[in-house]
C-alpha positions as CSV (number, residue, x, y, z in Angstrom):
1,M,173.1,52.2,-189.7
2,I,170.0,50.2,-190.4
3,V,171.9,46.9,-190.7
4,T,173.6,47.6,-187.4
5,L,170.3,48.4,-185.7
6,L,168.7,45.3,-187.2
7,L,171.5,43.1,-186.0
8,W,171.4,44.7,-182.5
9,F,167.6,44.1,-182.4
10,F,168.0,40.5,-183.5
11,F,170.7,39.6,-180.9
12,G,169.2,41.8,-178.2
13,Y,165.5,40.9,-178.4
14,L,164.5,38.2,-180.9
15,I,166.7,35.5,-179.7
16,F,165.5,35.9,-176.1
17,M,161.8,35.9,-177.2
18,F,162.2,32.4,-178.5
19,G,164.5,31.2,-175.7
20,S,162.3,28.3,-174.6
21,S,162.3,26.8,-178.1
22,L,166.0,27.3,-178.4
23,N,166.6,25.1,-175.3
24,S,166.0,22.0,-177.3
25,A,169.5,22.4,-178.8
26,S,172.7,22.7,-176.9
27,F,176.1,24.3,-177.4
28,L,179.2,23.2,-175.5
29,G,176.9,21.2,-173.2
30,Y,174.7,24.2,-172.2
31,P,171.1,24.9,-173.4
32,L,171.3,27.2,-176.4
33,A,169.2,30.0,-174.9
34,Y,171.4,30.0,-171.8
35,Y,174.6,30.2,-173.9
36,M,173.2,33.0,-176.1
37,C,172.3,35.0,-172.9
38,A,175.6,34.4,-171.2
39,Q,178.1,34.5,-174.1
40,G,176.6,34.7,-177.5
41,S,175.0,38.1,-177.4
42,I,178.0,39.8,-175.7
43,V,180.3,38.4,-178.4
44,A,177.8,39.5,-181.1
45,F,177.6,43.1,-179.7
46,V,181.4,43.4,-179.6
47,I,181.6,42.2,-183.2
48,I,178.8,44.6,-184.2
49,L,180.6,47.5,-182.4
50,F,183.9,46.9,-184.2
51,W,182.3,46.3,-187.6
52,S,180.3,49.5,-187.2
53,A,183.3,51.6,-186.2
54,N,185.3,50.2,-189.1
55,R,182.5,50.9,-191.6
56,Q,182.1,54.5,-190.2
57,E,185.8,55.1,-190.6
58,K,185.5,54.0,-194.3
59,I,182.6,56.4,-194.8
60,D,184.5,59.2,-193.2
61,E,187.5,58.6,-195.5
62,E,185.3,58.6,-198.5
63,C,183.8,61.9,-197.5
64,G,187.1,63.5,-196.6
65,F,186.6,63.6,-192.8
66,T,189.5,61.3,-191.9
67,E,191.6,62.1,-188.8
68,K,194.6,60.1,-190.0
69,G,195.7,62.8,-192.5
70,D,195.5,65.7,-190.0
71,E,198.9,65.0,-188.4
């Protein structure tokens, strides 16, 4: 959970705090800060969401709380 929260904090706050210094680089022709606001953070949050859900499912299986075996 700590790793998930740290990744969320990084993509949610830290990148935008340094947005003006990120504009010196570009990605697909757009300034990097703009791209991270428009696309990068959303993609990162979706990846974090699926990674976290997958990891939680593995933890549930290890502890015997899986829903797949209840059928």
